C-alpha positions as CSV (number, residue, x, y, z in Angstrom):
1,M,61.8,-5.0,-60.5
2,K,61.3,-5.0,-56.8
3,K,64.0,-2.6,-56.3
4,Y,62.6,0.4,-58.5
5,P,60.1,1.6,-55.7
6,Y,63.0,1.9,-53.1
7,M,65.1,3.6,-55.5
8,I,62.5,5.9,-56.6
9,T,61.6,6.8,-52.8
10,G,65.5,7.2,-51.7
11,A,65.9,9.6,-54.9
12,L,63.0,11.7,-54.2
13,A,64.0,11.9,-50.3
14,F,67.4,13.0,-51.5
15,V,65.9,15.6,-53.8
16,A,63.7,17.0,-50.9
17,F,66.4,17.3,-48.5
18,G,68.4,19.3,-51.2
19,C,65.4,21.4,-51.6
20,A,65.2,22.1,-48.0
21,L,68.7,23.1,-47.7
22,F,68.4,25.3,-51.0
23,G,65.0,26.9,-49.6
24,D,66.4,27.4,-46.2
25,G,69.4,29.3,-47.4
26,A,72.0,27.1,-45.8
27,K,75.4,28.4,-45.9
28,I,78.7,26.8,-45.2
29,T,80.3,28.6,-42.2
30,G,84.2,28.4,-41.8
31,L,84.8,27.9,-45.5
32,I,88.5,28.2,-46.5
33,T,89.5,29.2,-50.4
34,G,92.3,30.4,-52.2
35,P,95.9,29.4,-51.3
36,N,95.3,29.3,-47.7
37,V,93.6,25.8,-48.0
38,F,97.1,24.3,-48.0
39,V,98.1,24.2,-44.4
40,S,99.3,22.1,-41.8
41,S,97.1,19.7,-40.1
42,N,98.1,21.2,-36.8
43,D,96.1,24.5,-37.8
44,V,92.9,22.6,-38.8
45,V,89.9,23.6,-36.6
46,P,87.1,21.8,-36.1
47,G,84.0,23.1,-38.2
48,T,86.3,24.5,-40.9
49,F,85.9,23.2,-44.4
50,R,88.4,23.8,-47.3
51,K,87.2,24.4,-50.9
52,I,90.1,23.4,-53.4
53,T,89.7,24.4,-57.0
54,V,91.8,24.1,-60.1
55,A,93.2,27.6,-59.8
56,D,94.2,26.9,-56.4
57,L,96.6,24.0,-57.3
58,P,100.3,24.5,-58.4
59,S,101.1,24.4,-62.0
60,P,102.5,21.1,-63.2
61,T,106.1,20.9,-63.9
62,A,107.8,18.5,-66.7
63,P,109.7,16.0,-64.8
64,A,113.6,16.2,-65.6
65,R,114.1,13.0,-67.7
66,V,117.7,12.4,-68.4
67,G,119.2,9.4,-69.6
68,G,115.5,7.5,-70.4
69,F,113.2,5.7,-68.1
70,G,114.7,4.1,-64.7
71,K,118.2,5.5,-65.3
72,S,119.7,8.1,-63.0
73,P,121.2,11.2,-64.4
74,A,124.9,11.4,-64.9
75,P,126.5,13.4,-61.8
76,Q,127.5,17.1,-62.4
77,A,131.1,17.8,-62.8
78,G,132.6,18.3,-59.7
79,A,129.8,17.4,-57.6
80,M,130.2,15.6,-54.2
81,P,127.8,12.8,-53.0
82,A,125.7,14.1,-50.4
């Protein structure tokens, strides 16, 4: 019961901070979207943010299951070991 005033105060502070950002028209600068978000960590610059959406992700592919779970597939005819 004694925790409720602290929780309410924290929630109101969080809402007030969000309203202040929204009212200020805060924008994220340096936002990267689209297929350009998948870059090497060597290309990352401080202050840059990435927004990855579902549309940016590659389409899932079905795994090739030959022979059942835990079994390796039979080698192709004439294939040499690597």
